[in-house]
C-alpha positions, 0 to 999 in steps of 0.5 A, a space after each residue: 206268953 199268950 196274947 191278951 189281945 187275941 180274940 179266941 172266937 174269931 182268932 183275930 186281933 182285939 186291938 188291930 186298929 190301935 196296936 201301933 199306938 198301944 206300942 205293939 209295933 212288933 206285930 203292927 203289920 202282922 197277924 200270926 193267928 195265935 201261931 206265935 203264942 202256941 209255938 212259944 208255949 210248946 217249946 217252953 213246955 219242952 224247956 227250950 227257948 230261942 232266945 237262949 238256945 241258938 240250936 232250937 231257934 231255927 227249928 222253932 222258927 220253922 214250926 212257927 211258919 208251918 202252924 201259921 201256914 196251916 192256920 192261914 190256909 184253912 182260915 183264909 183259903 183264897 189268900 196267897 202266901 208268900 212264905 215257903 218252907 223247906 219240904 224236908 224240914 217241914 216233914 220232920 216237924 209235922 209232930 211239932 206243928 201238930 202239937 202247936 195246933 192242938 194248943 190253939 184248939 184247946 185254948 180256943 175250944 175248937 177243932 179244924 
């Protein structure tokens, strides 16, 4: 489900300061830059879901990390990330990352 609080112009959270008070505790300390919504939509299009398919859970999570890191590196180039992704997995999942990024860019009407 797309995040209704994601501002597509700034790729920021519209309710950032009041998220926790509004019961958005799952993202109160994290801004995924739209990566979570895009990866969820991508795998939904494939008919797969990490909640109902254990085999896909790790793949979907790895794709999420790749998309998040890509966006973060481009939008905040000076920010140091403490997240590492297995290089072999990253290479195998590159096309999934590209597809999820396309979802974000089409939704936002932009290209990186």
